[in-house]
C-alpha positions, 0 to 999 in steps of 0.5 A, spaced: 643 044 682 641 042 691 634 045 689 627 042 689 624 041 684 619 047 686 625 051 686 622 053 694 627 054 699 626 051 706 621 054 710 618 058 706 610 060 705 606 057 699 605 062 694 611 065 696 616 065 689 623 069 690 625 066 682 619 070 679 617 078 678 611 080 682 609 085 677 603 083 674 605 083 666 608 076 668 607 070 666 609 063 668 611 058 663 615 051 663 622 050 659 625 043 657 633 045 657 639 042 656 642 038 664 648 043 662 643 049 661 640 048 667 646 047 670 649 054 669 643 058 669 643 055 677 651 057 677 650 064 674 644 065 678 647 064 685 654 068 682 650 074 680 644 074 687 639 074 681 633 070 680 633 064 674 627 068 671 630 075 671 636 072 668 632 068 662 627 074 661 634 078 659 637 074 655 632 071 651 629 080 651 635 081 648 635 074 643 628 076 641 629 084 641 629 083 633 622 082 633 616 088 634 610 086 637 604 091 635 602 097 640 597 095 644 593 101 642 594 098 635 590 091 637 584 095 640 583 099 633 583 093 630 578 090 634 573 095 633 573 097 627 
């Protein structure tokens, strides 16, 4: 709740974002959450000492796991046809 809108901490250099994983397989998205949901996410993040992004990824991945994405090899075969 006491974070700046950018999520950066005091003294942090530009380009240093501890909320986003360093993996090149990640993307940045903007989500609009209810105030209470955002507050609960902040508290959960602080209590577990885990980034809000990691918690959101964990929760969304579990929720969306019922959908199966095609393998990359499948999409490459479709493009080659």
